[in-house]
C-alpha positions, 0 to 999 in steps of 0.5 A: 401895227400890232395884231389884235389879241386872240381870246385868252392871249396877250400881245406883247410887242411882236410876240404872242403869249398864249396858253400854248404857243409863244412865237412871232406874229407875221401880218396875214400869216398864222402864228407858228410856235412851239409847245409850252413847257407847261403841256408835255407832248402826248405820243400815240400808244404804240404798244396796245392793239385796238381792233378796228370796228370793221374787223369785229364782224370777221372775228370768230365768236368765242365765249368771253370775247368780242360780243357778237349777235348770234341768231337762234336755231332755224325754225324749220331746221328739223323739218328740212333735215327730216325731209332730206333724210327721207329723200336719201333713205335708200342711200343711207340703207345701202351704206348701213348694209354694206359688208365693209361698213364699220359695225360700230358706226352701223350700230350707232346709226341704227340706234339713233334711227330707232329713237335711242339718240346717239351722237355718232349715229346722228353724225353719220346720218348728217354725213350721208344727207349733207348738201353744200347748198343747205344753210350753214349750221341747219343740221346743228340747229336741228340737233339743238332743237331736238336734243340740246346743245351738248348733244349737238356738240358731241355730234359735231366732234363725231362728224369729223371722224366719220368718212363715207366711201363710194365710187361715183360715175356721173349720177351713179354711186357704187361700192358704198361703205362707212368707216372712221377717218384714219390718223389726224387728217380731216379732209373735211372743210365743210365740217368746220364751216357748216357744223363746227362754226355754228356750235362754237357761235351758239356756245359763245352766247349759251347760258352758264348751265348749257355751257357747263353741260357741254363742257362736261359732255365733251370732256370724254371726247378728247381722244386723239389729235383730231378730236382734241383740236376740234373740242378746243375749237368749239370751246376756246374758253377752256384754255387748259384744253387748248394748251394740251391741243397745242402739243398736237400741232406737229401731227395736225393737218392744215385744217386742224391747225387753222382751227386751233389758231382760232382758239389761241390766247397767248404768244406761248401757245403760238410758239408751238406752230414754229416759224410757219403755221402750215395751213392748207391752201384754202382756209376759211376766210377769216380767223380771230386768232387771239382773244380780243 
């Protein structure tokens, strides 16, 4: 007894001739056949990377990359940072009056406190009043609301350079003084997660005028290994600057290397890292290395 013809098929003897399959029918079993010559086999694309949707939230924001939702400045940023500065006024003054404090830092900080807005002075005050439990980026938001995005970006670059020194025993802090961080080291994980990440995110969605103003402001900040890499982290779309920063990899510490990896956009740039990336032992949890 012949099997009934399926829709779009013709039964000829024991063979089922259809659109795609030619094979034998066996009572109670499915037809097993081979692809017809009319329809070539489509193999999966193994050359193109497609990022899984669940990974997108882990990618660091970058201008021109994967669109990310970026919240506006915290509405209470200025009030909260001002309150913190008031709490730490005595500590700030102790640092500024310390004989060993760098005069350039003291002058910039005094200028900022007197209303002559200075990115380095703002960075110093942020370093002296920082508290790890404060919301990520709240100091940056205060700078943006008070002085604009370009100023905030400059202050973040300076933040990586400033190093408060003191000896602590219990609740007591002694021998305070302010200096510039030597060499190309950072030793400042919080500078990235609490400051730089926020500026980078805001720049990824900034309007063209604000973005170009920031690029112009940071053009003069690219002095030294650390500052070049930090600027390239904030502005990954400026690939010529990233190319230049890649030549600084041998002198950079693990934190700076991890930051630069998040601004790369080509295999040629990655080759500057050699066979081992040389990251520190506790990098931030996610890194969208190349442009997606």
